Backbone bond lengths (Angstrom), bond angles and torsions (degrees), N, CA, C in turn:
res aa  C-N    CA-C-N  psi(-1)  N-CA   C-N-CA  omega(-1)  CA-C   N-CA-C  phi
1 X - - - 1.454 - - 1.524 108.92 -
2 X 1.319 116.10 137.22 1.456 122.75 -179.83 1.530 108.74 -98.19
3 X 1.330 116.12 121.49 1.459 122.17 -176.85 1.515 109.07 -116.23
4 X 1.315 116.15 130.34 1.461 122.62 -178.81 1.523 109.65 -104.15
5 X 1.318 116.69 124.81 1.464 121.93 176.20 1.519 107.48 -90.13
6 X 1.332 116.51 109.78 1.467 121.81 -174.09 1.527 109.77 -126.73
7 X 1.330 115.28 62.75 1.467 122.09 -178.09 1.525 108.32 -126.81
8 X 1.327 117.84 85.59 1.464 120.46 -175.89 1.526 114.16 -58.18
9 X 1.346 117.55 -23.92 1.457 120.27 -177.85 1.526 112.61 -89.93
10 X 1.328 118.14 -1.53 1.460 122.29 178.09 1.532 109.29 -112.13
11 X 1.309 115.86 145.16 1.459 121.68 -177.58 1.530 109.86 -76.44
12 X 1.326 115.85 107.39 1.469 119.67 -177.69 1.528 111.74 -65.47
13 X 1.329 117.97 -28.21 1.466 120.39 178.75 1.519 111.95 -64.57
14 X 1.325 116.25 -25.21 1.471 120.86 176.87 1.519 110.63 -89.23
15 X 1.336 116.70 -45.31 1.460 121.06 -173.31 1.522 113.53 -72.10
16 X 1.319 117.53 -44.47 1.462 120.19 -171.32 1.527 112.76 -61.50
17 X 1.340 120.90 -46.14 1.474 118.81 177.90 1.526 112.71 -59.97
18 X 1.327 116.88 -35.58 1.463 119.84 178.91 1.528 110.84 -70.10
19 X 1.319 116.63 -38.59 1.466 120.18 176.82 1.525 110.35 -64.80
20 X 1.324 117.09 -42.33 1.454 120.28 179.55 1.524 111.72 -63.49
21 X 1.331 115.99 -37.57 1.466 119.39 179.07 1.519 111.49 -69.15
22 X 1.325 117.47 -31.99 1.467 121.47 -178.31 1.512 113.00 -84.19
23 X 1.335 117.13 -22.41 1.464 121.47 -177.68 1.525 109.64 -130.93
24 X 1.329 117.29 68.69 1.473 120.61 -174.29 1.521 113.71 -62.87
25 X 1.307 117.74 -20.04 1.459 119.83 -179.95 1.505 113.91 -88.95
26 X 1.341 117.04 5.14 1.463 120.94 -176.29 1.524 111.14 -116.36
27 X 1.293 114.36 154.80 1.458 120.91 172.52 1.525 107.81 -96.22
28 X 1.330 117.06 128.22 1.465 121.86 -179.58 1.518 108.00 -113.93
29 X 1.312 117.13 127.19 1.455 120.59 175.26 1.525 109.45 -133.17
30 X 1.311 115.47 164.12 1.471 121.90 -178.37 1.522 108.70 -107.33
31 X 1.321 115.72 134.26 1.461 119.93 -178.59 1.522 111.55 -61.20
32 X 1.305 114.85 131.49 1.462 121.96 178.02 1.522 107.91 -126.22
33 X 1.330 117.83 105.11 1.474 119.39 -176.59 1.515 113.57 -64.54
34 X 1.340 116.85 -18.34 1.463 119.65 -177.83 1.534 112.69 -94.06
35 X 1.341 116.50 -7.15 1.452 119.63 -178.99 1.513 111.77 -99.10
36 X 1.314 117.41 -178.84 1.469 120.61 177.30 1.523 110.59 -71.85
37 X 1.327 118.91 162.11 1.467 121.11 176.10 1.525 110.53 -55.46
38 X 1.311 115.57 140.56 1.467 120.38 -175.66 1.520 112.83 -77.18
39 X 1.323 117.08 -26.62 1.456 120.84 -175.12 1.518 113.26 82.56
40 X 1.329 117.68 9.33 1.467 121.38 -179.29 1.520 111.21 -66.62
41 X 1.344 114.33 146.05 1.473 119.99 176.06 1.526 111.87 -93.81
42 X 1.336 115.87 -25.43 1.459 121.83 -175.11 1.527 108.69 -123.96
43 X 1.327 116.73 139.98 1.467 120.48 176.58 1.518 109.75 -129.45
44 X 1.327 115.48 139.11 1.460 122.59 170.52 1.517 107.04 -98.33
45 X 1.341 116.65 123.43 1.465 119.18 -172.17 1.516 111.48 -133.26
46 X 1.315 114.72 154.04 1.465 123.60 167.03 1.520 106.28 -153.28
47 X 1.332 116.47 115.60 1.457 123.00 -175.70 1.533 110.61 50.27
48 X 1.316 116.53 56.30 1.466 119.39 -176.59 1.523 111.69 -72.04
49 X 1.323 117.36 148.62 1.466 119.84 174.97 1.518 110.61 -71.52
50 X 1.319 115.43 154.03 1.466 121.77 -179.55 1.529 110.85 -58.27
51 X 1.340 116.04 -35.45 1.463 120.52 -175.35 1.527 112.64 -60.04
52 X 1.326 117.19 -25.89 1.463 120.52 -177.63 1.525 111.22 -55.32
53 X 1.320 117.07 -44.45 1.464 120.80 -172.03 1.526 112.11 -81.29
54 X 1.325 116.99 -17.76 1.455 120.24 172.43 1.530 110.35 -81.60
55 X 1.318 115.27 -28.33 1.461 122.40 -175.16 1.521 112.01 -87.98
56 X 1.326 116.64 -39.94 1.468 122.52 -174.06 1.521 109.77 -108.62
57 X 1.298 116.20 79.35 1.468 120.70 -173.93 1.524 113.42 -80.69
58 X 1.337 117.82 -7.00 1.460 119.96 -179.55 1.514 114.54 -89.30
59 X 1.329 117.24 -1.18 1.467 120.59 -177.35 1.525 110.38 -70.66
60 X 1.322 115.50 130.25 1.466 120.82 177.13 1.520 112.61 -115.19
61 X 1.346 117.19 -17.01 1.462 120.97 -178.63 1.526 109.85 -138.63
62 X 1.330 115.82 132.46 1.458 122.18 174.62 1.518 109.24 -113.24
63 X 1.316 117.31 126.91 1.456 121.81 169.00 1.524 107.53 -100.47
64 X 1.323 116.73 118.87 1.458 121.73 -179.90 1.528 109.00 -89.99
65 X 1.322 117.37 128.89 1.463 120.85 -179.39 1.528 110.71 -82.36
66 X 1.304 114.77 57.76 1.449 122.94 178.98 1.510 109.41 177.95
67 X 1.335 115.58 165.81 1.463 119.62 -180.00 1.526 111.74 -83.25
68 X 1.338 116.86 -32.71 1.454 120.73 -178.65 1.516 112.05 -82.55
69 X 1.325 116.87 128.79 1.464 120.87 -177.32 1.526 111.94 -118.79
70 X 1.337 117.16 11.37 1.454 119.52 -176.06 1.533 112.28 -61.20
71 X 1.344 117.08 -34.55 1.469 118.99 179.43 1.528 110.78 -65.64
72 X 1.331 117.09 -39.52 1.467 119.94 178.19 1.524 111.20 -65.85
73 X 1.328 115.79 -39.74 1.458 119.03 -177.15 1.524 112.48 -68.72
74 X 1.328 116.51 -16.17 1.462 120.20 176.94 1.520 112.26 -83.39
75 X 1.337 117.21 -6.04 1.460 121.04 -174.51 1.529 110.83 -94.55
76 X 1.335 118.20 103.42 1.478 119.74 -179.68 1.522 112.23 -67.64
77 X 1.339 117.35 -13.51 1.465 120.41 -179.80 1.523 112.54 -70.00
78 X 1.341 117.70 -19.15 1.463 120.53 179.25 1.528 108.20 -78.86
79 X 1.322 118.30 116.13 1.468 119.97 -178.01 1.526 111.88 -59.85
80 X 1.320 117.65 148.48 1.463 120.82 -177.47 1.526 113.91 -63.36
81 X 1.334 118.15 -21.80 1.461 119.15 -178.98 1.530 112.60 -81.43
82 X 1.327 117.94 -10.48 1.469 121.16 -177.21 1.526 109.53 -76.45
83 X 1.305 115.62 125.94 1.466 122.17 179.18 1.529 109.03 -80.04
84 X 1.336 117.01 129.07 1.464 122.76 177.79 1.525 108.35 -107.30
85 X 1.321 116.36 127.44 1.461 121.62 -177.46 1.524 108.35 -120.38
86 X 1.319 116.72 125.18 1.467 121.03 179.00 1.518 110.14 -95.91
87 X 1.312 114.96 158.35 1.455 119.93 173.47 1.524 109.23 -70.31
88 X 1.313 116.06 137.95 1.459 121.68 175.55 1.527 107.55 -108.41
89 X 1.293 114.54 107.54 1.461 121.99 -179.55 1.526 110.73 66.31
90 X 1.320 119.72 -88.97 1.474 123.33 -177.26 1.522 110.92 51.78
91 X 1.330 115.49 43.12 1.458 120.94 177.36 1.514 114.82 86.36
92 X 1.342 118.10 0.09 1.465 119.98 -176.95 1.526 113.13 -83.95
93 X 1.330 117.55 -31.18 1.461 119.82 -176.88 1.521 111.98 -61.50
94 X 1.323 117.02 -45.61 1.459 119.62 -178.72 1.519 110.54 -66.54
95 X 1.326 117.52 -34.53 1.464 119.62 176.95 1.523 111.34 -65.19
96 X 1.326 116.41 -42.19 1.464 120.25 177.71 1.524 110.73 -63.06
97 X 1.335 116.39 -41.06 1.462 120.16 179.06 1.522 110.59 -64.04
98 X 1.318 116.90 -41.73 1.457 120.57 177.41 1.529 111.02 -61.06
99 X 1.323 116.25 -43.17 1.464 120.96 -178.77 1.526 110.62 -63.83
100 X 1.336 116.39 -46.16 1.466 120.32 -179.70 1.526 110.78 -63.57
101 X 1.326 116.47 -40.79 1.470 119.99 178.62 1.516 110.71 -64.93
102 X 1.329 116.66 -43.65 1.468 120.75 176.94 1.522 110.76 -55.80
103 X 1.351 116.53 -47.99 1.461 120.27 -178.31 1.526 111.20 -64.69
104 X 1.336 116.50 -40.72 1.459 120.57 -179.30 1.527 111.22 -64.89
105 X 1.312 117.21 -45.83 1.458 120.23 -179.37 1.527 111.36 -67.76
106 X 1.318 116.56 -38.82 1.469 119.60 179.34 1.521 111.37 -59.62
107 X 1.354 115.39 -39.26 1.463 119.62 -178.17 1.527 111.37 -83.08
108 X 1.318 117.09 -50.83 1.464 119.90 -172.98 1.523 112.47 -70.85
109 X 1.329 118.06 -28.38 1.463 121.83 179.81 1.527 113.09 -96.31
110 X 1.330 117.72 6.48 1.478 122.53 176.35 1.522 113.33 60.43
111 X 1.326 118.02 32.38 1.461 119.43 -177.65 1.531 112.24 -64.68
112 X 1.327 117.41 -32.12 1.457 119.34 178.21 1.527 110.67 -65.65
113 X 1.330 117.08 -37.66 1.461 120.39 177.52 1.525 110.86 -64.87
114 X 1.317 117.25 -36.83 1.462 119.97 178.07 1.534 110.96 -68.32
115 X 1.329 117.28 -35.07 1.459 119.93 174.83 1.526 110.51 -61.68
116 X 1.323 116.21 -43.04 1.452 120.56 179.21 1.527 111.24 -65.87
117 X 1.337 115.49 -38.30 1.459 119.21 177.96 1.529 111.22 -64.85
118 X 1.317 116.99 -39.27 1.459 120.09 177.91 1.526 111.01 -61.54
119 X 1.347 116.15 -40.42 1.464 119.50 179.85 1.523 111.07 -62.09
120 X 1.351 116.85 -28.33 1.471 121.39 178.39 1.525 112.16 -93.65
121 X 1.337 116.29 1.23 1.469 122.37 -175.04 1.534 110.57 55.37
122 X 1.335 113.32 44.97 1.471 120.29 -177.76 1.521 109.47 -113.96
123 X 1.339 115.78 127.64 1.469 122.09 178.63 1.520 107.61 -81.95
124 X 1.316 116.28 94.40 1.466 122.13 -170.69 1.520 109.74 -102.81
125 X 1.320 116.53 100.94 1.463 119.81 176.37 1.525 109.21 -92.12
126 X 1.324 114.67 142.16 1.465 120.46 -177.57 1.519 109.90 -135.68
127 X 1.326 114.46 163.40 1.460 118.83 175.87 1.526 109.37 -67.74
128 X 1.322 115.81 151.04 1.462 120.10 179.32 1.517 111.88 -69.96
129 X 1.314 115.18 160.12 1.460 121.97 -180.00 1.529 111.24 -75.85
130 X 1.315 115.66 134.21 1.463 120.73 169.53 1.522 106.70 -101.90
131 X 1.312 115.75 113.49 1.460 119.08 -174.97 1.518 112.76 -60.93
132 X 1.325 116.39 -29.36 1.462 118.73 179.72 1.529 112.11 -66.17
133 X 1.356 116.69 -17.58 1.461 120.31 176.97 1.524 112.51 -80.45
134 X 1.333 116.54 -4.60 1.468 120.96 -177.32 1.530 111.23 -125.76
135 X 1.334 117.37 63.09 1.474 118.82 176.43 1.523 110.86 -64.18
136 X 1.320 114.97 128.56 1.459 122.72 -175.57 1.521 109.70 -98.56
137 X 1.323 116.43 140.97 1.454 122.05 172.34 1.509 109.40 -125.51
138 X 1.326 116.95 130.07 1.465 122.03 179.40 1.527 108.44 -111.64
139 X 1.314 115.60 116.89 1.464 121.63 177.06 1.520 108.50 -85.59
140 X 1.331 116.26 110.60 1.459 120.67 -178.64 1.511 111.12 104.66
141 X 1.316 116.66 116.09 1.466 120.89 -177.73 1.522 111.70 -121.88
142 X 1.323 115.85 40.78 1.455 119.83 170.21 1.521 108.81 -73.54
143 X 1.309 115.79 -159.51 1.463 119.61 -176.54 1.527 111.64 -60.64
144 X 1.326 116.62 -42.08 1.463 120.39 179.80 1.520 110.73 -72.25
145 X 1.337 117.00 -49.27 1.460 120.22 -177.78 1.509 113.06 -61.68
146 X 1.330 116.53 -37.44 1.465 119.79 178.48 1.525 110.71 -63.15
147 X 1.344 116.26 -40.39 1.469 119.53 178.79 1.527 111.15 -66.02
148 X 1.324 116.72 -39.65 1.462 120.80 177.47 1.525 110.19 -62.10
149 X 1.326 116.69 -49.69 1.460 121.08 -177.73 1.524 111.28 -61.80
150 X 1.323 116.62 -45.15 1.462 120.61 -179.18 1.524 111.33 -63.22
151 X 1.316 117.15 -41.34 1.464 121.00 -179.33 1.517 111.14 -63.03
152 X 1.326 117.84 -47.21 1.456 120.76 -178.71 1.526 111.06 -67.54
153 X 1.318 116.73 -34.87 1.468 119.87 176.79 1.520 110.51 -66.56
154 X 1.328 117.39 -35.45 1.460 120.68 179.82 1.519 111.96 -64.01
155 X 1.331 117.47 -21.76 1.463 121.23 177.73 1.528 112.43 -89.38
156 X 1.319 116.26 5.64 1.453 120.21 172.63 1.506 116.02 93.94
157 X 1.316 118.22 2.07 1.465 120.55 177.77 1.530 109.46 -80.71
158 X 1.326 117.68 143.21 1.470 119.27 174.73 1.522 109.46 -70.45
159 X 1.306 117.89 120.05 1.464 122.26 -172.32 1.520 110.28 -123.38
160 X 1.310 114.74 135.54 1.467 121.48 171.99 1.521 108.02 -127.76
161 X 1.317 116.19 155.05 1.458 120.96 177.58 1.509 110.73 -129.18
162 X 1.307 115.55 148.97 1.467 121.09 176.60 1.514 108.77 -121.65
163 X 1.318 116.57 136.35 1.456 122.04 -179.66 1.522 109.31 -148.00
164 X 1.301 114.72 169.36 1.473 120.30 -179.12 1.516 110.97 -66.25
165 X 1.339 116.09 -39.37 1.459 121.86 178.27 1.522 108.86 -124.53
166 X 1.325 119.25 156.43 1.476 121.40 -176.68 1.526 112.89 -60.26
167 X 1.323 116.16 141.05 1.467 122.88 176.38 1.521 108.15 -131.03
168 X 1.312 115.58 147.88 1.461 120.70 176.83 1.523 108.95 -114.69
169 X 1.336 115.39 115.38 1.466 122.43 178.66 1.522 107.08 -129.62
170 X 1.314 118.30 124.77 1.474 120.30 -177.73 1.529 111.54 -55.12
171 X 1.321 115.46 129.57 1.456 121.12 177.08 1.509 114.91 79.10
172 X 1.334 118.06 5.19 1.464 121.95 -177.78 1.519 109.36 -122.45
173 X 1.330 116.47 125.21 1.458 121.32 176.57 1.523 109.20 -74.18
174 X 1.319 116.53 135.46 1.454 120.45 -174.21 1.525 111.66 -108.27
175 X 1.335 115.56 132.11 1.457 123.36 171.36 1.529 106.80 -121.63
176 X 1.317 117.08 139.19 1.461 119.47 -176.11 1.522 110.92 -140.18
177 X 1.317 115.23 140.14 1.451 120.87 174.77 1.517 113.15 88.09
178 X 1.323 115.20 158.60 1.463 121.12 -176.55 1.524 112.15 -59.38
179 X 1.319 117.42 -36.15 1.464 119.99 -177.47 1.524 112.24 -65.88
180 X 1.341 117.74 -25.36 1.464 121.28 -177.47 1.522 112.77 -90.15
181 X 1.336 118.24 -6.27 1.460 120.36 -176.00 1.530 113.02 -62.74
182 X 1.342 120.97 -43.78 1.465 119.66 179.35 1.536 113.20 -59.21
183 X 1.312 118.05 -42.13 1.471 120.53 179.61 1.529 110.82 -66.21
184 X 1.327 116.17 -37.07 1.468 120.49 177.09 1.522 110.53 -62.99
185 X 1.324 117.04 -45.85 1.457 120.72 -178.86 1.525 111.53 -66.90
186 X 1.330 116.79 -37.42 1.457 121.20 -174.98 1.520 112.99 -66.46
187 X 1.345 119.09 -20.34 1.455 121.16 179.84 1.534 111.84 -102.82
188 X 1.337 116.98 7.83 1.463 121.70 -171.90 1.526 111.58 -111.02
189 X 1.329 114.77 133.11 1.468 120.87 172.68 1.530 111.29 -109.21
190 X 1.324 117.14 -31.33 1.460 122.37 -178.49 1.524 107.16 -119.06
191 X 1.332 116.44 105.77 1.461 121.95 -172.21 1.525 110.11 -104.39
192 X 1.332 116.31 124.65 1.461 122.44 178.69 1.528 108.11 -114.35
193 X 1.331 116.72 121.40 1.460 120.48 179.44 1.515 110.51 -101.96
194 X 1.348 116.51 119.12 1.466 122.23 174.15 1.532 110.35 -128.82
195 X 1.324 116.95 25.47 1.458 121.39 -179.41 1.535 111.07 -66.99
196 X 1.326 117.55 151.86 1.469 119.70 167.24 1.522 108.45 -73.34
197 X 1.320 116.25 156.72 1.460 120.03 178.96 1.525 109.39 -89.16
198 X 1.321 115.26 117.79 1.457 122.51 178.25 1.529 107.65 -135.84
199 X 1.330 118.49 169.75 1.467 118.62 175.74 1.526 112.40 -56.55
200 X 1.322 117.67 -30.89 1.466 120.59 -179.17 1.528 112.98 -77.30
201 X 1.338 117.72 -26.35 1.470 119.46 -176.44 1.522 113.13 -101.88
202 X 1.320 117.54 -9.95 1.466 119.79 178.16 1.532 109.51 -60.49
203 X 1.327 117.85 125.75 1.456 121.95 179.51 1.513 114.70 75.43
204 X 1.334 117.94 16.62 1.467 120.51 -176.60 1.524 112.27 -68.74
205 X 1.320 117.00 -24.11 1.464 120.85 177.27 1.525 107.69 -93.50
206 X 1.314 115.33 88.65 1.455 120.88 -176.01 1.526 109.60 -133.74
207 X 1.320 116.79 -178.77 1.459 120.07 -177.59 1.527 111.57 -58.07
208 X 1.322 117.20 -40.65 1.460 119.56 -177.62 1.517 111.76 -61.99
209 X 1.330 117.54 -45.35 1.467 119.66 -178.40 1.524 111.75 -76.69
210 X 1.334 117.40 -45.19 1.461 119.94 -176.22 1.530 112.26 -66.68
211 X 1.327 117.43 -28.30 1.469 119.88 178.88 1.520 112.53 -71.19
212 X 1.334 117.50 -12.58 1.464 120.65 178.83 1.528 112.95 -86.85
213 X 1.339 117.13 -7.14 1.462 120.44 179.40 1.524 110.19 -71.24
214 X 1.330 115.58 164.33 1.457 120.90 175.89 1.528 110.49 -63.10
215 X 1.328 118.11 158.06 1.473 120.04 177.26 1.523 111.78 -57.55
216 X 1.330 115.64 151.83 1.467 123.32 179.92 1.524 111.76 58.05
217 X 1.319 115.25 42.07 1.464 120.63 -177.79 1.520 110.97 -80.39
218 X 1.320 114.23 159.59 1.463 122.17 178.43 1.522 108.12 -131.66
219 X 1.338 115.61 135.40 1.465 122.31 -178.96 1.521 110.59 -106.92
220 X 1.339 115.53 135.39 1.467 121.44 170.85 1.521 107.36 -120.66
221 X 1.328 116.59 120.93 1.464 119.93 177.76 1.521 109.66 -115.95
222 X 1.347 114.61 110.18 1.462 121.32 174.77 1.531 110.01 -121.74
223 X 1.335 116.13 14.32 1.458 120.87 178.40 1.520 110.24 -83.12
224 X 1.321 116.12 -97.52 1.456 122.60 176.02 1.528 108.51 -135.68
225 X 1.331 115.58 151.46 1.454 119.07 179.65 1.510 112.52 -59.19
226 X 1.340 116.48 -34.22 1.468 120.63 -177.52 1.523 113.22 -70.56
227 X 1.318 118.21 -9.19 1.466 119.58 173.84 1.528 111.18 -68.00
228 X 1.315 116.52 -29.66 1.461 121.63 -172.23 1.521 111.24 -101.35
229 X 1.320 116.18 131.28 1.460 121.32 168.79 1.525 105.58 -84.60
230 X 1.319 115.99 97.12 1.462 120.65 -170.07 1.525 112.41 -61.33
231 X 1.335 117.22 -37.23 1.459 120.32 -179.80 1.529 110.97 -62.20
232 X 1.332 117.18 -36.81 1.465 120.46 178.76 1.521 110.86 -65.18
233 X 1.331 116.81 -42.79 1.466 119.24 -179.74 1.520 110.97 -65.75
234 X 1.328 118.25 -40.81 1.465 120.91 178.20 1.524 110.42 -57.84
235 X 1.320 116.50 -45.94 1.466 120.56 -179.21 1.521 111.25 -66.19
236 X 1.333 117.26 -42.07 1.459 120.54 -178.09 1.527 111.37 -66.21
237 X 1.311 117.19 -35.02 1.462 120.41 175.31 1.529 110.55 -65.92
238 X 1.324 116.25 -44.52 1.460 120.43 179.79 1.522 111.53 -62.51
239 X 1.326 116.24 -34.90 1.464 120.70 -176.98 1.525 112.73 -90.85
240 X 1.322 117.28 -0.25 1.462 120.66 178.24 1.509 114.24 75.60
241 X 1.335 117.78 19.18 1.461 120.60 -179.18 1.523 112.61 -83.17
242 X 1.314 116.35 -13.28 1.456 120.81 175.56 1.525 106.48 -144.24
243 X 1.329 116.69 144.50 1.464 119.90 -171.30 1.518 113.29 -80.44
244 X 1.339 117.36 -34.27 1.458 118.59 -177.06 1.512 111.53 -179.99
245 X 1.320 115.00 178.69 1.464 120.55 -178.22 1.518 110.19 -152.41
246 X 1.324 115.03 146.92 1.464 122.92 170.60 1.521 105.92 -117.13
247 X 1.321 116.11 115.67 1.467 121.06 -170.65 1.524 110.36 -122.68
248 X 1.331 115.38 127.99 1.455 121.20 179.75 1.525 112.05 -112.41
249 X 1.330 117.15 -14.38 1.464 121.82 -176.83 1.520 109.28 -132.92
250 X 1.352 115.23 149.57 1.457 120.40 -172.31 1.523 110.21 -145.03
251 X 1.337 115.59 161.37 1.457 119.77 178.09 1.525 110.44 -59.77
252 X 1.323 115.86 -45.13 1.464 121.32 178.75 1.513 108.70 -117.08
253 X 1.333 115.88 125.24 1.462 120.73 179.01 1.522 109.53 -126.92
254 X 1.332 118.37 132.15 1.460 127.68 -1.50 1.533 111.28 -61.91
255 X 1.329 115.55 154.89 1.460 121.45 179.26 1.529 108.89 -63.63
256 X 1.337 117.72 126.23 1.469 119.99 -178.74 1.524 112.37 -56.91
257 X 1.326 115.75 145.07 1.460 120.53 -175.55 1.512 114.22 -63.32
258 X 1.339 118.28 -22.94 1.460 120.30 -179.22 1.520 112.94 -94.62
259 X 1.334 117.30 8.54 1.467 119.09 -178.49 1.530 110.24 -71.41
260 X 1.341 117.28 136.34 1.477 119.43 -177.85 1.520 114.23 -62.40
261 X 1.322 119.40 -20.62 1.468 119.79 177.99 1.525 111.37 -59.45
262 X 1.332 117.43 -34.77 1.465 119.93 -178.63 1.524 111.83 -60.82
263 X 1.324 116.27 -34.38 1.469 120.80 -171.63 1.519 113.63 -94.30
264 X 1.322 117.89 -5.20 1.468 120.62 -175.62 1.531 109.35 -95.80
265 X 1.322 118.40 113.87 1.472 120.14 -178.39 1.521 113.51 -65.25
266 X 1.326 117.42 -13.81 1.467 120.20 178.83 1.526 111.88 -83.62
267 X 1.329 117.03 -6.46 1.458 121.92 179.59 1.525 108.54 -108.01
268 X 1.323 115.68 125.03 1.465 122.26 178.22 1.521 107.47 -105.45
269 X 1.345 117.16 120.09 1.461 122.92 -172.16 1.520 110.80 -109.51
270 X 1.336 116.06 134.89 1.467 121.59 168.45 1.526 107.67 -129.62
271 X 1.341 117.96 151.26 1.471 121.29 -170.56 1.524 114.73 -90.14
272 X 1.327 115.90 63.53 1.472 122.43 176.41 1.533 111.06 56.11
273 X 1.337 114.68 52.69 1.471 119.88 -177.14 1.529 112.24 -123.71
274 X 1.334 117.58 9.55 1.465 119.72 -175.42 1.521 111.78 -56.56
275 X 1.328 117.02 -37.09 1.465 120.94 177.34 1.517 108.13 -146.95
276 X 1.320 116.49 113.52 1.460 122.02 178.36 1.532 109.95 -91.47
277 X 1.325 115.47 150.56 1.453 119.89 173.58 1.521 108.60 -70.55
278 X 1.327 116.73 120.09 1.458 121.51 179.01 1.522 108.79 -89.62
279 X 1.324 116.44 119.79 1.456 121.32 -170.24 1.531 113.34 -59.41
280 X 1.336 117.21 -52.44 1.462 119.78 -174.59 1.519 111.55 -63.55
281 X 1.358 116.42 -42.21 1.459 120.32 -179.91 1.532 110.95 -66.71
282 X 1.331 116.06 -37.76 1.461 119.85 179.41 1.523 111.21 -66.10
283 X 1.323 116.55 -44.79 1.463 120.22 179.89 1.518 110.79 -63.22
284 X 1.331 116.39 -40.93 1.468 119.61 178.90 1.524 110.69 -60.43
285 X 1.334 116.72 -43.68 1.459 119.87 -179.30 1.527 111.47 -66.85
286 X 1.325 116.72 -44.76 1.463 119.93 -179.36 1.527 110.66 -64.04
287 X 1.340 117.05 -43.08 1.464 120.79 179.35 1.521 111.14 -59.36
288 X 1.326 116.49 -40.11 1.462 119.95 178.68 1.515 112.09 -64.06
289 X 1.331 115.97 -39.96 1.462 119.03 -178.74 1.529 111.70 -73.93
290 X 1.333 116.45 -35.87 1.460 119.23 175.48 1.524 110.12 -61.96
291 X 1.316 116.62 -40.82 1.472 120.01 178.13 1.524 110.69 -61.88
292 X 1.341 116.64 -39.16 1.457 119.93 177.39 1.529 110.97 -63.81
293 X 1.334 116.08 -43.55 1.466 119.31 178.68 1.517 111.48 -61.43
294 X 1.325 116.88 -39.41 1.461 120.32 -179.74 1.521 111.80 -67.15
295 X 1.344 115.94 -24.88 1.468 119.89 176.65 1.523 111.91 -89.12
296 X 1.330 116.46 0.63 1.460 120.43 179.90 1.515 113.50 79.77
297 X 1.339 117.17 19.33 1.465 121.32 -178.77 1.522 110.49 -94.17
298 X 1.324 116.10 158.93 1.466 120.86 175.24 1.522 109.11 -80.03
299 X 1.312 116.32 157.35 1.461 121.31 -179.91 1.520 109.70 -127.05
300 X 1.317 115.50 160.09 1.464 121.14 175.98 1.524 109.45 -94.73
301 X 1.332 115.77 169.12 1.451 120.74 179.26 1.509 113.80 85.58
302 X 1.335 118.15 5.33 1.471 120.29 178.68 1.519 108.86 -73.68
303 X 1.320 115.58 130.36 1.469 121.49 -175.64 1.523 110.25 -78.71
304 X 1.337 114.65 133.35 1.462 120.20 170.72 1.522 107.42 -92.41
305 X 1.303 116.13 107.76 1.462 119.69 -171.04 1.526 112.60 -61.50
306 X 1.320 117.56 -32.26 1.459 119.47 -179.33 1.524 111.72 -67.70
307 X 1.344 116.97 -29.34 1.460 120.92 177.93 1.525 112.01 -87.33
308 X 1.316 115.81 -28.32 1.467 119.81 179.59 1.504 114.15 94.26
309 X 1.351 117.63 8.46 1.468 119.98 177.80 1.528 108.69 -162.97
């Protein structure tokens, strides 16, 4: 099988030798827009240029070096017959769980207040955290969301999850379907969004939904920037309708210097680092799936374009 490495933002000198070592029965080449078509059937991509799909017409399968495929689905240049395969976990679930736990502990344990007290050289003692005062809600219970929910539940916080269809996760209360969303929000103070971006979830974090959370709520968005109506959150923070937010993804990245999130101490910003693509784990997963394809077997992680993930 001929595999084309078409990731301009990744160092091919590092990736290609590792891919060759993991897939000795395959030919690995690097996309060259100035050369003739490679004839590859499979391409590894991350933020590929439009020209790739006009140039490489023999591609039948795309492996995306990430879990989110919304950018690919926006590209009309990708023919409808081309199979898109997303990464499943590949080390990202545990990173997301770590990030959510970090944000939860920072807020629920008042660690930011202790940092401020240290700056004033003030010995600030506070009452201990009651975990029952911080009911957690996880939007999205796929592989990543399930790991996030399970991890936070293991630390003793009351955790519920919301998903399109019912899921069973030990220690996690399950809400499913649009009709159950209000009840899920009404019992949640700490909301973590890990939903995929689809037409149905775009803008789901808005004034209407966020206003249904418990008082003094905190939002964590590690899904996609387009999930959040940023103007609504800015207004709700100004009006005291929500206590704070931890945001890793934004409509425009890098976040523009004049954006009000930079100046609001109630907003904690990170630069889209909640879960990085781990090279070795990603290559191992892709190599396994390529081997399955070569044996004529079906693989998991194939994107259903009508659903958006």
